[in-house]
Every structure is written in C-alpha cells, then in structure tokens.
C-alpha positions as CSV (number, residue, x, y, z in Angstrom):
1,M,-13.0,24.3,2.6
2,V,-10.4,22.0,4.2
3,A,-9.2,19.4,1.8
4,K,-9.8,15.8,2.9
5,S,-6.8,13.8,4.0
6,F,-5.6,10.9,2.1
7,A,-6.8,8.6,4.9
8,R,-10.3,10.1,4.8
9,R,-10.4,9.8,1.0
10,L,-9.4,6.1,1.3
11,R,-12.0,5.4,4.0
12,D,-14.6,7.1,1.9
13,R,-13.7,4.7,-0.9
14,E,-12.7,7.3,-3.4
15,T,-10.8,5.9,-6.4
16,L,-7.1,6.5,-5.7
17,I,-4.6,5.5,-8.4
18,G,-1.0,4.9,-7.5
19,T,2.0,3.1,-8.9
20,L,4.7,1.0,-7.4
21,Q,8.3,2.2,-6.9
22,S,10.9,-0.4,-6.2
23,M,14.1,1.5,-7.3
24,H,16.0,3.5,-4.7
25,S,15.9,6.8,-6.5
26,A,14.6,10.1,-5.4
27,D,14.5,11.2,-9.0
28,V,12.1,8.4,-9.8
29,S,9.9,9.4,-6.9
30,E,9.8,13.0,-8.1
31,M,9.0,12.0,-11.7
32,L,6.2,9.6,-10.7
33,A,4.7,12.1,-8.3
34,G,4.9,14.7,-11.0
35,A,3.0,12.4,-13.4
36,G,-0.1,13.1,-11.3
37,Y,-0.7,9.8,-9.4
38,D,-2.9,10.1,-6.3
39,W,-0.3,8.2,-4.3
40,L,2.9,6.2,-4.5
41,F,3.5,2.6,-3.3
42,I,7.0,2.6,-2.0
43,D,8.1,-1.1,-1.9
44,A,10.5,-1.7,0.9
45,E,9.5,-5.4,1.0
46,H,11.2,-6.2,-2.3
47,G,13.0,-2.9,-2.9
48,A,16.6,-2.9,-1.7
49,F,16.5,0.0,0.8
50,T,16.3,0.8,4.5
51,P,14.0,3.3,6.3
52,E,16.9,5.8,6.1
53,Q,17.1,5.3,2.4
54,A,13.3,5.5,2.0
55,K,13.1,9.0,3.5
56,P,14.5,10.8,0.5
57,L,11.9,9.1,-1.7
58,L,9.1,10.6,0.5
59,Q,10.7,14.0,0.4
60,A,11.1,13.9,-3.4
61,A,7.5,12.8,-3.9
62,S,6.0,15.4,-1.5
63,P,3.2,16.5,-1.3
64,T,2.0,13.2,-3.0
65,P,1.1,10.8,-0.2
66,C,3.3,7.7,-0.1
67,L,2.4,4.3,1.5
68,I,5.4,2.2,2.4
69,R,5.1,-1.6,2.1
70,I,7.2,-2.7,4.9
71,P,9.1,-6.1,4.8
72,S,7.2,-7.6,7.7
73,R,4.9,-6.7,10.6
74,D,8.0,-5.8,12.6
75,D,7.4,-3.0,15.2
76,I,10.6,-1.2,14.4
77,W,9.9,-1.0,10.7
78,I,6.3,0.3,11.4
79,K,7.6,2.9,13.7
80,K,10.4,4.1,11.4
81,A,8.2,4.1,8.3
82,L,5.6,6.4,10.0
83,D,8.2,8.6,11.7
84,I,9.9,9.4,8.3
85,G,6.6,10.7,7.1
86,A,4.8,8.0,5.2
87,A,1.0,8.5,4.9
88,G,0.7,4.9,6.0
89,I,1.9,1.4,5.7
90,I,1.1,-1.7,3.6
91,V,1.8,-4.9,5.6
92,P,2.5,-8.1,3.7
93,Q,2.1,-11.7,4.6
94,I,-0.7,-11.2,7.2
95,N,-2.7,-14.4,7.9
96,T,-4.7,-13.9,11.1
97,A,-6.7,-11.4,13.0
98,D,-4.2,-11.6,15.8
99,E,-1.4,-10.5,13.5
100,V,-3.6,-7.6,12.3
101,E,-4.2,-6.5,15.9
102,Q,-0.4,-6.5,16.5
103,V,0.1,-4.2,13.5
104,I,-2.7,-1.8,14.6
105,R,-1.1,-1.5,18.1
106,S,2.2,-0.7,16.6
107,A,0.8,1.9,14.1
108,R,-1.4,3.8,16.6
109,Y,-0.6,6.0,19.5
110,A,-2.2,5.4,22.9
111,P,-5.0,4.9,23.7
112,Q,-5.8,3.1,20.4
113,G,-2.3,1.5,20.3
114,A,1.2,1.5,21.6
115,R,3.2,3.3,19.0
116,G,6.4,4.7,20.4
117,I,6.7,8.5,20.5
118,G,9.7,10.2,19.0
119,I,10.5,13.2,16.8
120,G,11.1,12.8,13.1
121,R,10.1,14.1,9.7
122,A,6.5,13.3,10.3
123,H,6.5,15.7,13.2
124,A,8.3,18.4,11.1
125,Y,11.3,17.6,13.3
126,G,9.5,18.9,16.3
127,A,7.9,22.0,14.9
128,R,4.5,20.2,14.5
129,F,5.0,17.7,17.3
130,E,1.7,18.3,19.3
131,D,-0.4,18.7,16.1
132,Y,1.0,15.5,14.7
133,L,0.3,13.5,17.9
134,A,-3.3,14.8,17.9
135,S,-4.0,13.8,14.3
136,A,-1.8,10.8,13.6
137,N,-4.2,8.1,14.6
138,E,-6.9,9.5,12.4
139,D,-4.6,10.3,9.4
140,T,-2.3,7.3,9.4
141,V,-3.4,4.6,6.9
142,V,-3.0,0.8,7.7
143,V,-3.4,-1.4,4.6
144,I,-3.3,-5.2,5.1
145,Q,-2.4,-7.5,2.2
146,A,-4.4,-10.6,1.6
147,E,-2.0,-12.8,-0.4
148,T,-2.2,-16.3,1.1
149,R,-4.6,-19.2,1.3
150,L,-4.7,-18.8,5.1
151,A,-5.5,-15.0,4.9
152,V,-8.4,-15.9,2.6
153,D,-9.6,-18.5,5.0
154,N,-9.5,-16.0,7.8
155,I,-10.7,-12.9,5.9
156,E,-13.9,-12.5,7.9
157,A,-12.0,-12.1,11.1
158,I,-9.2,-10.0,9.5
159,V,-11.7,-7.4,8.1
160,S,-13.4,-7.2,11.5
161,V,-10.4,-5.8,13.3
162,P,-10.9,-2.1,14.2
163,G,-8.3,0.1,12.6
164,V,-7.9,-1.6,9.3
165,D,-8.3,0.9,6.5
166,A,-8.1,-1.3,3.4
167,I,-7.3,-4.8,2.2
168,L,-4.9,-5.0,-0.7
169,I,-5.0,-8.2,-2.7
170,G,-1.6,-9.4,-3.8
171,P,-2.7,-11.6,-6.8
172,Y,0.7,-13.0,-7.6
173,D,1.6,-14.2,-4.1
174,L,-1.9,-15.4,-3.6
175,S,-1.7,-17.5,-6.8
176,A,1.5,-19.0,-5.6
177,S,0.0,-19.8,-2.2
178,L,-2.8,-21.6,-4.0
179,G,-0.4,-23.7,-6.0
180,K,-0.9,-21.6,-9.2
181,P,2.1,-19.3,-9.3
182,G,1.6,-16.5,-11.7
183,Q,-1.8,-17.8,-12.9
184,V,-3.8,-14.8,-11.6
185,N,-6.7,-15.6,-13.9
186,D,-7.1,-19.2,-12.7
187,A,-10.6,-20.0,-11.5
188,G,-9.5,-20.9,-8.0
189,V,-7.4,-17.7,-7.6
190,L,-10.3,-15.6,-8.9
191,E,-12.7,-17.4,-6.5
192,A,-10.3,-16.5,-3.6
193,M,-10.1,-12.9,-4.6
194,Q,-13.9,-12.7,-4.8
195,S,-14.1,-14.1,-1.3
196,V,-11.9,-11.2,-0.1
197,R,-13.9,-8.7,-2.1
198,D,-17.2,-9.9,-0.6
199,A,-15.9,-9.7,2.9
200,C,-14.6,-6.2,2.4
201,L,-17.8,-4.9,0.8
202,D,-19.8,-6.4,3.6
203,K,-17.8,-4.3,6.1
204,K,-17.7,-1.2,3.7
205,L,-13.9,-1.5,3.8
206,A,-11.8,-0.1,1.0
207,L,-10.4,-2.7,-1.4
208,G,-7.0,-2.5,-3.1
209,F,-5.6,-4.3,-6.1
210,F,-2.2,-4.4,-7.9
211,G,-1.8,-5.0,-11.6
212,V,1.0,-4.3,-14.1
213,S,-1.3,-2.6,-16.7
214,P,-4.6,-0.7,-17.0
215,E,-6.1,-3.8,-18.5
216,A,-5.2,-5.8,-15.5
217,V,-6.8,-3.5,-12.9
218,R,-9.8,-2.1,-14.8
219,P,-12.0,-5.1,-14.3
220,W,-11.4,-4.9,-10.5
221,M,-12.1,-1.2,-10.4
222,E,-15.5,-2.0,-12.0
223,Q,-16.1,-4.4,-9.1
224,G,-15.6,-1.8,-6.5
225,F,-11.8,-1.8,-5.9
226,T,-10.7,1.8,-5.1
227,L,-7.1,1.6,-3.9
228,I,-5.4,0.9,-7.2
229,T,-1.7,0.2,-7.9
230,V,-0.9,0.0,-11.6
231,G,2.5,-0.5,-13.0
232,V,6.0,-0.7,-11.6
233,D,8.9,1.8,-12.1
234,T,11.2,-0.9,-13.5
235,L,8.6,-2.1,-16.0
236,F,7.9,1.4,-17.2
237,L,11.6,1.9,-17.9
238,L,12.1,-1.5,-19.5
239,S,9.0,-1.5,-21.7
240,S,9.6,2.0,-23.0
241,A,13.2,1.1,-23.8
242,Q,12.2,-2.1,-25.5
243,N,9.4,-0.5,-27.5
244,T,11.7,2.3,-28.6
245,L,14.3,-0.1,-29.8
246,A,11.8,-2.3,-31.5
247,A,10.2,0.6,-33.3
248,L,13.6,1.6,-34.8
249,K,14.6,-2.0,-35.7
250,S,11.2,-2.7,-37.4
251,N,12.1,-0.5,-40.4
C-alpha cells in the first residue's frame, strides 16, 4: 500500500501535530523531527533566515514534512521555498480572495498556476525532475493564515478560492487586529475565530491553530481543528532551562 502524502492527509483532515521552529539551526530541526512530530512549521516570517539558510533545516528534518511560513505573498519567496523542498507554504497577512488567488498562481505549475520551472532540491537536483513536475500541484500544500479583522470579514470568499488546503488561525495577530493584543480568550476574538471555523467546516476545509501549550490547542482540536502547531523551539529551551534552575534553587 502506498502511504498517503502529507497533502492528502491534510486534505482528509487527519490530525497532524507540528511545532514551530524559529531558530536557524539544523540541529534543532533534526531534534524536533526526531521527537516524532507529524510536521515542522519553519518560521521564515519572524525567524532570521533566508531561503538559502532554510534549506539545511529541511534537509536535517527529512523525511518529516516541513511547511515554511514565508514573510509575505511575494512570488520569489514562494518559488524558492518550494524549490528547496518544503512540503508547502504558510502565507501570513492574507486579507482578500484576490490575494489568495495570487498565492495559488505562484504555488502551482501550469495549467493551474504560473509557478516558474527550475531545478532544485525538490526535484532531486534534476534526478526526479519529470516526476516532481507531474505530482507537485497535487502534493504541494498551501495554507492561508487568517489573522486580521479584514480576513475574518472576507473569510467566506477566501475559503471559496480553489487550491486552498487549509486556513490557519493566527490568534495573537488576530487579537491585535481586533484591538485586543494578546487577549486570545477575549469574547470578540473568540467570536472571530468561530466565524473562521464555521466557514471552513462549511467547505470541508482543514483548519489550523497555533498555541504555545497543549492546554491552548486542545479545546480547538475538540472543535475540529486538525493542523495543529504547538510550542516554539525558543520557548521549549527557555522553559526547560528556567524549570531546571528553579527546581535546584527551591531546595
């Protein structure tokens, strides 16, 4: 039996648990992948690295699928993220259906889109060139973040764009956009997130959520969210260091 691709598992709304990597370290990628996560969230929006620097992170994590959160919907970043072998992209700060359509065009080869054709790690440096071209449109994941008031207002149109594989709620940016920075449990913020949830469920579209702890994400998993990001590499390191020091000083 042929194993399902990450893209197919996502579209089938299997629960896929990942964690966020913001540090530019292949060692961190290797350790997080080795911990058994279903996927890694490589954060090139806030992480201080370029596509060239992101490639070793994907290599170290292999065969664990990695989604790269690109800094913007820029065509060059989309092309480079996919050519270095990311399983897909997470696109922040998307507010309209027109912006989504632009992303889809950049992420898909013709005839579904206008992605430029080159040879990179994704194509096994040429060894799997034809195979990759034949399967890339089906196997490449496009995740759109809903993290602004405008995105919530336009969510019905956004989820109706063909080619979107999942909507990922960015609760912290969304709370800021709603004038409640950091207040992710505020009633208005929760209402906005429920609007996104309802629109996605109506389209049978996978839902994603980010939280810093199991307690933060578990309630959303119970509501049908399946693309889960829990924790951040820096917080794992910091909290472990602080807890270890506190345990010794408590005696």
